[in-house]
VOGUBA-164461 format. One line per 8 residues: number of its first residue (from 1); their letters; for each residue x, y, z of N, C-alpha, C. Coordinates in steps of 0.001 Angstrom, whole numbers, plus 500000, padded with zeros to 6 digits. Layout:
BEGIN
NUM = a = X Y Z X Y Z X Y Z; ...
END
This chain:
BEGIN
1 = xxxxxxxx = 748949 920090 188545 750069 920606 189193 750820 919447 189337; 752323 919328 189751 752972 918217 190213 754099 918094 190550; 754568 917374 191926 756221 917418 192045 756843 916245 191511; 757779 916351 191176 758657 915228 190640 759740 914530 191393; 760428 915667 192016 761778 915269 192894 761537 916259 193849; 762351 915687 194928 763139 916328 196184 764436 915589 196836; 765225 916522 196420 766508 916560 196527 767402 917264 197965; 768126 916747 198122 768819 917434 199775 770152 916886 199242
9 = xxxxxxxx = 770988 918193 199074 772526 917875 198347 773662 918956 199838; 774714 918030 199869 775295 919016 200124 776378 919656 199214; 776096 920996 199716 776916 921748 199023 778138 922739 199385; 778951 922222 199396 780346 922860 199986 780910 923656 199127; 781119 924914 199648 781600 925758 198225 782938 925754 197961; 782306 926096 196542 783926 925859 196034 783834 924415 195261; 782914 923795 195879 782682 922384 195100 781300 921682 194065; 781764 920734 193550 780338 920074 193161 779321 919931 194457
17 = xxxxxxxx = 778204 919918 194004 776797 919705 195271 777121 917928 194964; 776734 917357 196169 776658 915608 196356 775403 915807 196655; 774697 914757 196266 773384 914433 197235 773363 913556 198005; 772406 913915 198911 772576 913391 200313 771224 911961 200150; 769976 913022 199650 768928 911930 199723 768109 912263 198602; 767347 911640 197871 766164 912035 196884 765107 911053 197103; 764069 911915 196532 762352 911215 196481 762348 911564 195049; 761586 910524 194344 760886 910563 192914 759480 910334 192810
25 = xxxxxxxx = 759211 910968 192276 757506 910957 191385 757024 910889 189976; 757528 909606 189365 757842 910113 187977 756819 909079 187075; 755552 908963 187892 754923 907960 187042 754306 908248 186083; 754092 909569 185735 753446 910196 184546 754243 910198 183868; 755762 909793 183327 756379 909219 182378 756150 908029 181561; 756378 907670 180757 756649 906326 180210 757262 905488 180970; 757451 904351 180849 758511 903361 181757 759976 903647 181814; 760220 903097 180077 761527 903749 179291 761898 904869 179587
33 = xxxxxxxx = 761003 906019 179736 761311 907278 179806 762165 907813 181049; 761576 906901 182630 761633 907545 183787 763646 907806 184046; 764447 906597 183532 765622 906884 183910 766357 908178 183457; 765806 908210 182135 766359 909508 181382 765913 910788 182178; 764733 910668 182540 764406 912020 182844 764752 912350 184123; 764416 911271 185020 765367 911287 186639 767070 911906 186179; 767627 911373 185517 769077 911720 185539 769546 913304 184986; 768072 913589 183827 768435 915017 183449 768135 916155 184930
41 = xxxxxxxx = 766605 915618 185439 766342 916551 186624 767086 916290 187559; 768224 915135 187840 769198 915536 188882 770369 916154 188643; 770620 916273 187183 771681 916939 186374 771176 918774 186901; 769797 918945 186965 769097 920482 187057 769616 920264 188381; 769118 919522 189186 769057 920071 190472 770518 920395 191270; 771788 919367 190584 773014 919718 191449 773220 920999 190577; 773258 921581 189018 773604 922417 188842 773132 923428 189230; 772167 924290 189879 771331 925250 190364 771675 925280 191545
49 = xxxxxxxx = 772055 924142 192204 772373 924127 193984 774193 924651 193997; 774647 924250 193170 775671 924884 193320 776366 926147 192654; 775293 926890 192243 774964 928179 192085 773750 929449 192514; 773489 928659 193833 772513 929208 194572 773381 929944 195979; 773566 930601 196217 774701 931391 197388 773906 931107 198924; 774650 930664 199867 773578 930692 201168 772709 931331 201418; 771938 930958 202244 770511 932026 202580 769689 932139 201128; 770190 931911 200078 769418 931994 199115 768197 931071 198615
57 = xxxxxxxx = 767225 931919 198344 766017 930860 197306 765751 931613 196073; 765692 930750 195066 765388 930953 193717 764835 929910 193237; 763681 930214 191969 763450 929299 191434 763716 929501 189505; 764374 928306 189091 764852 928478 187838 764008 927423 186966; 763493 927849 185958 762766 926960 184941 763281 926484 183863; 763129 925433 183502 764012 924999 182411 763056 924032 181224; 762395 924616 180356 761578 923753 179634 760112 923642 180248; 759817 922652 180555 758469 922430 181545 758347 922208 182675
65 = xxxxxxxx = 759533 922254 183532 760201 922034 184729 760582 923480 185191; 760500 923303 186828 760927 924134 187459 761583 923760 188526; 762871 924345 188617 763878 923606 190346 763897 924781 191272; 763128 924495 192024 763102 925281 193523 764033 925047 194051; 765033 926180 194940 766179 925665 195544 766264 926489 196280; 766543 926235 197952 766907 926969 198799 768241 926297 199800; 768923 927158 199559 770335 927055 200016 770143 927707 201699; 771083 926343 202855 770717 926710 204161 772113 927504 203747
73 = xxxxxxxx = 772467 928208 205411 773536 929230 205860 774928 928241 205581; 776071 929015 205346 777390 928148 204673 777905 926703 206008; 777175 927601 207123 777693 926313 207958 776830 925054 208278; 775800 925120 207598 775170 923948 207580 775468 922886 206278; 775482 924219 205159 776305 923043 203878 775688 922058 202987; 774502 922484 203083 772929 921936 202799 772106 923032 201525; 771672 922470 200620 770831 922912 199687 769537 921964 199372; 768311 922421 199430 767640 921574 198641 766503 922077 197875
81 = xxxxxxxx = 766367 920881 197122 765636 921346 195517 764221 920301 195469; 763141 921459 194750 761907 920727 194691 761790 920923 192805; 761672 919752 192685 761416 920219 191065 759881 919652 191078; 758947 920396 190431 757738 920549 189831 757864 920597 188263; 756552 920780 187933 756097 921318 186791 755542 923084 187273; 755050 923725 185975 755428 925098 185864 754157 925578 186561; 753420 924710 186881 752451 925097 187738 752053 924880 188898; 753181 923861 189680 753018 924317 191116 753502 925626 191570
89 = xxxxxxxx = 753095 926383 192697 753118 927892 192945 754401 927642 194010; 755584 928663 193466 756485 928839 194207 756403 929100 195545; 755942 929587 196454 755846 929988 197669 755198 928253 198241; 754483 927697 197682 754277 926570 198525 755876 925561 198521; 756181 925787 197386 757345 924453 197148 758640 925355 197680; 758514 926651 198257 759501 926882 198914 759360 926809 200602; 757659 926836 200882 757154 926598 202450 758159 924809 202781; 757443 924148 201310 758291 922530 201614 759662 922656 201768
97 = xxxxxxxx = 760120 923053 201105 761426 923001 201517 762434 923331 202594; 761769 924567 203080 761859 925349 204233 761719 924001 205493; 760631 923355 205387 759834 922219 206491 761252 921246 206260; 761461 920967 205346 762122 919755 204522 763490 919657 205504; 764494 920801 205023 765825 921111 205105 765735 921435 206995; 764872 922191 207843 765025 922291 208810 764738 920793 209604; 763682 919873 209650 763839 918566 209705 765343 917571 209457; 765774 917802 208265 766950 917066 207812 767989 917577 209121
105 = xxxxxxxx = 768354 918745 208911 768843 919132 209914 769254 918746 211219; 768137 918159 211566 767749 918062 213071 767784 915962 213218; 767555 915447 211896 767467 914182 212302 768642 913690 211747; 769479 914021 210691 770932 913731 209989 771753 914748 210661; 772538 914399 211886 773443 915165 211854 774821 915183 210765; 775420 916248 211100 776411 916717 209741 777684 915486 209738; 777528 915194 211286 778981 914088 211346 778293 912952 210570; 777289 912620 210292 776809 911633 209250 777229 911720 208166
113 = xxxxxxxx = 777555 912575 207097 777994 912727 205881 778380 913630 205280; 779158 914451 206721 780457 915449 206344 781832 914783 205672; 782367 914211 206455 783222 913392 206372 783798 912399 204443; 782302 912094 204556 782429 911079 203375 782305 912202 202274; 781639 913377 201945 781319 914354 201398 782737 915171 201070; 783273 915236 202188 784811 916019 201811 785650 914991 201068; 785568 913882 201494 786463 912698 200628 786279 912640 199442; 784808 912994 199130 784209 913224 197483 785327 914240 196315
121 = xxxxxxxx = 784826 915616 197509 784995 916705 196874 786624 916832 196808; 786828 916239 197440 788584 916194 197517 789409 915169 196670; 789028 914179 195870 789203 913184 195083 789533 912218 195762; 789560 912156 197361 790062 910617 197846 789256 909720 198012; 787971 909853 197376 786778 908967 197240 786190 909385 196165; 785042 908300 195413 784568 908312 194262 782774 908496 194931; 782272 909611 194300 780829 909591 194613 779941 908249 193631; 778837 908671 194541 778138 907192 193906 777824 907140 192235
129 = xxxxxxxx = 777768 906340 192083 776810 906215 190532 775918 906722 190000; 776334 907923 189351 775133 908348 188140 774342 909125 189110; 774552 910165 190021 773903 910520 190710 772835 910295 192153; 773357 909133 192265 772686 908230 193198 772892 909009 194798; 771957 909215 195197 772326 909692 196770 773376 908896 197850; 774293 909849 198634 775057 909131 199303 774878 908318 200765; 773265 908737 200923 772792 908010 202086 771487 907559 201587; 771518 906566 202358 770285 905274 201969 769137 906161 202376
137 = xxxxxxxx = 767933 905767 201806 766677 906024 202356 765858 906216 203734; 766483 904925 204474 766423 904919 206035 766824 906022 206834; 767655 906763 206103 768702 908116 206993 767419 909300 206673; 766586 909643 205767 765241 910320 206137 764220 909924 205310; 763767 909196 205563 762147 908426 204765 761557 909605 204603; 761622 910835 205588 760299 911810 205812 759985 912101 203939; 761271 912500 203101 761400 912686 201657 759955 912215 200975; 760266 910987 200847 759351 910026 200214 757916 910567 200449
145 = xxxxxxxx = 757813 910835 201767 756359 911096 202149 756159 912381 201870; 756655 913544 201631 756550 914367 201254 756134 914931 200051; 756759 913925 198975 756499 914126 197570 755496 913675 197365; 754722 912670 197975 753371 912007 198148 752526 912952 198382; 752755 913132 199776 751881 914324 200333 751425 915579 199908; 752432 916597 199484 752395 917620 198861 752071 917406 197356; 751854 916571 197239 751396 916625 195546 750185 917733 194978; 749428 917422 195880 748097 918604 195981 748547 919770 196956
153 = xxxxxxxx = 748885 920950 196363 749852 921832 197067 748652 922323 198100; 747212 922357 198100 746616 922874 199638 746587 921791 200805; 747745 920755 200387 747801 920248 201388 748705 920511 202377; 749450 921845 201984 750641 922636 202205 750155 924031 203353; 748641 924023 203391 748457 925292 203890 748805 925781 205469; 748834 924121 206163 749694 924472 207676 751015 924760 207569; 751924 924369 206600 752553 924947 206508 753433 926529 205765; 752661 926799 205144 752305 928076 204880 751776 928977 206060
161 = xxxxxxxx = 751254 928423 207287 750823 929308 208068 751478 929598 209250; 752756 928448 209490 753532 928519 210294 754878 929002 209664; 754817 929296 208878 756226 930046 207921 755896 931407 207501; 755111 932219 208038 755009 933393 207388 756171 934258 207020; 757199 933661 207817 758635 934820 207340 758895 934704 205936; 758263 933507 205565 758594 933580 204372 757776 934297 202829; 756530 934917 203408 756313 936244 202774 757273 937340 202889; 758107 937634 203616 759162 939123 203519 760320 938165 202871
169 = xxxxxxxx = 760263 936978 202233 761788 936482 201595 761431 936774 200479; 762691 937108 199682 762640 937317 198226 762841 936173 197587; 762014 935601 196599 762518 934183 195850 762644 935151 194408; 764466 934844 193988 764493 935177 192616 764008 934025 191532; 763246 934636 190335 762668 933783 189658 763483 933531 188414; 763776 932828 187734 764843 932630 186518 763604 931918 185546; 763947 932457 184251 762831 931744 183432 763667 930548 182403; 765225 930408 182501 766263 929319 182532 767127 929096 183107
177 = xxxxxxxx = 767323 927965 182582 769234 927605 183787 770212 928553 183280; 769637 928949 182252 771386 929930 181283 771448 931065 182771; 770109 931335 183404 770313 932705 183788 770694 932578 185167; 771176 931641 185913 772112 930959 186713 773460 930940 186845; 773886 930813 185292 775364 930392 185405 776265 931228 185169; 777316 931112 185508 777962 932319 185830 778654 932313 184203; 779353 934071 184527 779915 934205 183118 780675 933477 182333; 780523 932967 181357 781488 932247 180496 781369 930571 180297
185 = xxxxxxxx = 780032 930428 181414 779274 929099 181397 778577 928784 180289; 778363 927331 179658 777628 927379 178752 776738 925779 178824; 775481 925831 179099 774969 924471 179209 775000 923481 179070; 775006 923866 177106 775495 922702 176571 776833 921936 176794; 777715 922700 177080 779160 921816 177531 778980 921767 178678; 778145 922394 179936 778220 921645 180973 777512 920190 180966; 776195 920002 180205 775921 918634 179575 776764 917608 178932; 777371 918444 178306 778496 917532 177403 779367 916791 178535
193 = xxxxxxxx = 780040 917443 179310 781090 917243 179985 780796 916538 181233; 779494 916531 181738 779318 915928 183030 779087 914238 183032; 779746 914023 183938 780301 912319 183932 779061 911753 184622; 777665 911999 185079 776937 911877 185950 775365 911392 184965; 775972 911533 183744 774758 912017 182684 775019 910550 181485; 774180 909603 181285 774308 908815 180274 774108 909322 179156; 774981 908902 177724 774789 909179 176398 773356 909174 176132; 772259 908314 176487 771148 908299 176278 770479 909909 177010
201 = xxxxxxxx = 770699 909947 177936 770272 911195 178781 770877 912771 177958; 772509 912795 177408 772656 913791 176571 772204 913853 175356; 771563 912859 174544 770530 913164 173867 769400 913242 173965; 768853 912837 175065 767579 913075 175737 767300 914886 175497; 768622 915371 176131 768543 916784 176392 768896 917939 174915; 769540 917418 174318 769678 917735 172656 768463 917672 172025; 768196 916858 172051 766379 916228 171226 765264 917441 172132; 765506 917587 173010 764020 918718 173813 764539 919687 173359
209 = xxxxxxxx = 765881 920363 173210 766533 921393 173324 765650 922216 171978; 765991 921053 170968 765866 921596 169543 764078 921398 169081; 763314 920746 170121 761973 920883 169809 761504 922015 170530; 762086 922230 171618 761716 923656 172364 761749 925272 171392; 763295 924975 170873 763524 926514 169934 762642 926737 168459; 762475 925145 168437 761812 925341 167466 759974 925950 167384; 759687 925891 168417 758419 926109 168722 758447 927302 169232; 759217 928188 169636 759339 929741 169661 758544 930614 169359
217 = xx = 757738 931403 169784 756861 932339 168781 757636 934096 168928; 757925 934001 167635 758548 935697 167634 758135 936395 167372
END
């Protein structure tokens, strides 16, 4: 079981999601693979965040990765995404997201990022390159700590005990990212049009898709 990334994104209605803070643990991948893998996981996180309604929780699997996403109320304009392998418990993932977002709202005031995000989404400012976060690591260093601490989901027991309300919250599970796309959207075209993915990352996506499609048991 493994956590690969924890992202907090500004998710304005009707606009693209903007990563505010990110934390990664990609040591299980080869050195030359990590940049490409991070690109694709970041793309996956933004895609599912943009298609998750306020207050909704869902987990979306794509190949051997799962993006667990929790959208805060519209007034907050935030979504958290935890990217894990398929064995990591969804309930623990969402408990961690709930804790992370609650702390982020307290420690990082909206005034610190809202105007910058609005400038990006309206086109009067450019987004950081290649999906880099808008805020520096010092804005919310807790995300790095959580990625390390909760690699073992048993460490989340205390979170689970104080967030029993999640037991009554429906978490929507999707087997592929296509399940959350809007009618008429196509993942291949979204990847091709993405300005945050390098040509190498796009090739990585196409190769991974071919490898998975050839292994489907009919």
